[in-house]
FIROTI-35658 format. One record per residue (C-alpha): residue in one letter; x, y, z. Coordinates in nm, 3 decimals, padded with zeros to 5 digits, m for minus. Example, Ala and Ser with C-alpha at 12.3 -4.5 7.8 and 13.67 -1.06 7.14 Angstrom:
BEGIN
res/u/v/w
a/01.230/m00.450/00.780
s/01.367/m00.106/00.714
***
This chain:
BEGIN
res/u/v/w
m/m03.312/m02.566/m02.341
n/m03.050/m02.391/m02.502
f/m03.123/m02.099/m02.265
p/m02.951/m02.256/m01.961
r/m02.657/m02.296/m02.151
r/m02.593/m01.942/m02.249
i/m02.692/m01.800/m01.911
l/m02.433/m01.999/m01.725
p/m02.109/m01.832/m01.874
a/m02.274/m01.509/m01.804
a/m02.389/m01.595/m01.450
l/m02.028/m01.728/m01.380
l/m01.851/m01.417/m01.517
l/m02.042/m01.197/m01.323
a/m02.005/m01.396/m01.030
a/m01.615/m01.389/m01.041
a/m01.624/m01.009/m01.110
p/m01.465/m00.784/m00.816
v/m01.750/m00.634/m00.576
s/m01.519/m00.312/m00.522
a/m01.222/m00.173/m00.725
q/m01.136/00.059/m00.455
p/m00.877/m00.039/m00.236
a/m00.924/m00.009/00.150
r/m00.878/00.286/00.322
g/m00.678/00.317/00.661
p/m00.746/00.512/00.975
n/m00.541/00.808/00.825
g/m00.701/00.801/00.497
g/m00.417/00.601/00.333
v/m00.394/00.302/00.120
l/m00.349/m00.029/00.279
a/m00.150/m00.322/00.236
s/m00.060/m00.640/00.467
e/00.155/m00.927/00.476
h/00.203/m01.181/00.765
g/m00.056/m01.013/00.976
h/00.133/m00.660/00.980
v/m00.079/m00.387/00.803
y/00.081/m00.094/00.647
e/m00.093/00.211/00.564
l/00.075/00.484/00.303
v/m00.054/00.834/00.305
i/00.098/01.100/00.067
s/00.029/01.442/00.098
g/00.203/01.667/m00.139
t/00.539/01.521/m00.159
t/00.549/01.407/00.222
a/00.538/01.015/00.221
t/00.430/00.858/00.549
m/00.390/00.502/00.603
f/00.171/00.385/00.945
l/00.332/00.060/01.063
m/00.064/m00.184/01.234
d/00.060/m00.542/01.372
g/m00.287/m00.627/01.315
s/m00.490/m00.331/01.455
q/m00.208/m00.223/01.721
p/00.048/00.008/01.645
m/00.402/m00.158/01.568
s/00.687/00.046/01.695
s/00.941/00.207/01.428
r/01.224/00.247/01.653
g/01.551/00.182/01.482
a/01.353/00.118/01.154
q/01.471/00.229/00.826
g/01.284/00.182/00.486
r/01.274/00.281/00.092
l/00.988/00.339/m00.132
m/01.027/00.294/m00.514
v/00.773/00.486/m00.689
q/00.676/00.470/m01.036
s/00.467/00.734/m01.171
g/00.430/00.907/m01.498
g/00.669/00.695/m01.681
q/00.947/00.763/m01.438
t/01.071/00.579/m01.128
s/01.179/00.768/m00.813
h/01.355/00.609/m00.490
v/01.271/00.766/m00.127
t/01.473/00.690/00.203
l/01.209/00.681/00.494
r/01.323/00.761/00.837
a/01.174/00.639/01.162
v/00.914/00.879/01.339
a/00.774/00.761/01.671
p/00.563/00.592/01.732
n/00.489/00.398/01.425
r/00.594/00.575/01.124
l/00.839/00.610/00.855
e/00.859/00.918/00.642
g/01.032/01.049/00.361
t/01.013/01.344/00.117
l/00.920/01.280/m00.262
a/01.089/01.487/m00.575
a/00.728/01.514/m00.694
a/00.362/01.418/m00.598
p/00.299/01.126/m00.753
g/m00.019/01.100/m00.984
a/m00.290/00.871/m00.996
g/m00.230/00.554/m01.084
a/00.140/00.563/m00.962
r/00.256/00.210/m00.826
v/00.461/00.234/m00.500
v/00.668/m00.073/m00.365
f/00.753/m00.036/m00.010
t/01.048/m00.201/00.174
a/01.194/m00.178/00.545
q/01.377/m00.328/00.821
l/01.279/m00.275/01.181
g/01.521/m00.242/01.461
d/01.498/m00.599/01.549
g/01.596/m00.699/01.204
h/01.248/m00.830/01.088
r/01.202/m00.719/00.724
l/00.866/m00.569/00.572
q/00.719/m00.519/00.213
g/00.407/m00.408/00.043
r/00.298/m00.289/m00.277
f/00.036/m00.017/m00.345
v/m00.134/00.144/m00.623
l/m00.266/00.523/m00.583
e/m00.597/00.666/m00.706
***
C-alpha cells in the first residue's frame, strides 16, 4: 500500500512540468507575445529590431504608431526607439546585438491611441 503513496507525488510533479520550454515562433521566425487578442512578433537581425503587429492572425496597421524596447542583456540595459514602417511593423536599431537570454520589454502607442505591451526572452 505504500507504493501508490510514493508514486502519486512524482506523477503530480511530472504532470505539472511544461511540455515544451521553447517559445512559439511567428511567421517571420521571431519570438511571439500576445495581449488582449493582439499578437506581437519580435525579430532581431544583427542590430535591427523589428516588431510585427497582428490583431489575431491579421496584420494590424502601424500607421502613426510609436514604440520603444527596453533590452536587458549581459548586465546592461538599453532603450531603443521604434518607428512605424508600413504596413504592420515597427523598427529600431540596437546599440549591440543582444545575447541569448536577453529580456526585452516592448511598449507602443498606435495612431488611434491604443497602447500595446509585450515581454520576450530571447534564445
